[in-house]
PLY file of the C-alpha trace (Angstrom):
ply
format ascii 1.0
element vertex 95
property float x
property float y
property float z
element edge 94
property int vertex1
property int vertex2
end_header
-47.45 145.11 -154.55
-51.37 145.19 -154.94
-53.96 143.42 -152.78
-55.51 140.90 -154.69
-59.53 141.05 -154.12
-61.13 138.06 -152.04
-63.01 136.86 -155.00
-59.57 136.46 -156.64
-57.39 134.99 -153.76
-60.32 132.38 -153.57
-60.32 131.72 -157.36
-56.08 131.36 -157.11
-57.02 129.01 -154.03
-59.95 126.82 -155.41
-58.24 126.67 -159.03
-54.72 126.65 -159.19
-54.26 125.27 -162.38
-56.00 127.63 -164.20
-53.49 130.34 -162.40
-50.15 129.04 -162.48
-48.43 126.89 -165.04
-46.66 124.63 -162.03
-47.05 124.20 -158.59
-43.47 126.00 -157.97
-45.05 129.13 -159.46
-47.73 128.63 -156.83
-45.58 128.50 -153.93
-43.22 131.72 -155.64
-46.65 133.81 -155.73
-46.22 136.17 -152.56
-49.57 137.41 -152.96
-51.46 134.40 -151.55
-50.88 133.43 -147.66
-49.06 130.11 -146.80
-52.18 128.63 -145.65
-54.16 129.38 -149.13
-51.22 127.74 -150.43
-51.53 124.66 -148.88
-55.10 124.53 -149.71
-54.18 124.97 -153.44
-51.60 122.58 -153.12
-54.21 120.26 -151.94
-56.82 120.83 -154.62
-54.40 120.49 -157.45
-53.26 117.04 -155.85
-56.82 115.94 -155.92
-57.10 116.97 -159.33
-54.17 115.35 -160.54
-55.49 111.87 -158.68
-58.48 112.21 -160.24
-56.73 112.76 -163.55
-54.58 109.75 -163.26
-57.63 107.69 -161.97
-59.56 108.59 -165.22
-56.71 108.04 -167.71
-56.18 104.53 -165.91
-59.93 103.83 -166.77
-59.50 105.04 -170.57
-60.99 108.65 -169.70
-58.27 110.88 -170.51
-59.28 114.80 -170.46
-59.17 116.34 -173.97
-56.01 117.31 -173.38
-54.54 114.88 -171.28
-50.89 113.46 -172.55
-50.20 115.98 -175.31
-48.16 118.23 -172.64
-45.46 116.48 -171.76
-45.43 118.63 -168.51
-48.70 117.41 -167.18
-47.23 113.84 -167.02
-45.52 114.29 -163.95
-48.10 117.00 -162.19
-48.79 114.62 -158.78
-44.91 114.74 -158.28
-44.81 118.41 -158.60
-47.32 119.08 -156.52
-45.71 116.80 -153.68
-42.30 118.15 -154.20
-44.03 121.77 -153.91
-45.63 120.94 -150.50
-42.17 119.63 -149.12
-40.67 122.77 -150.42
-42.84 125.08 -148.17
-43.48 122.65 -145.59
-40.08 121.08 -145.04
-38.55 117.83 -146.04
-41.18 115.56 -144.40
-44.86 116.87 -144.46
-47.59 115.14 -142.97
-49.34 112.68 -145.51
-52.83 112.86 -145.96
-54.61 109.35 -145.89
-55.69 108.07 -149.55
-59.21 108.10 -150.14
0 1
1 2
2 3
3 4
4 5
5 6
6 7
7 8
8 9
9 10
10 11
11 12
12 13
13 14
14 15
15 16
16 17
17 18
18 19
19 20
20 21
21 22
22 23
23 24
24 25
25 26
26 27
27 28
28 29
29 30
30 31
31 32
32 33
33 34
34 35
35 36
36 37
37 38
38 39
39 40
40 41
41 42
42 43
43 44
44 45
45 46
46 47
47 48
48 49
49 50
50 51
51 52
52 53
53 54
54 55
55 56
56 57
57 58
58 59
59 60
60 61
61 62
62 63
63 64
64 65
65 66
66 67
67 68
68 69
69 70
70 71
71 72
72 73
73 74
74 75
75 76
76 77
77 78
78 79
79 80
80 81
81 82
82 83
83 84
84 85
85 86
86 87
87 88
88 89
89 90
90 91
91 92
92 93
93 94
């Protein structure tokens, strides 16, 4: 297994949806640390919540709603987080 560059690791952490098809793909990536996976899931969750908010306000993204796999992304992120942290991860408070 090759070591990823620091820049590539940062990009995978900061923009997980650009590197992984699903949150499960992210948690199965052996090249990034547990801490980076948690941070990437947090970012993915924020993005999913923003998309839900925008959609609820009538501002869907260009591709939103076209791919049915995108419909349940927030749930996928939460399940992935539970999988790597255990059944009862500490919940972050809503902003």
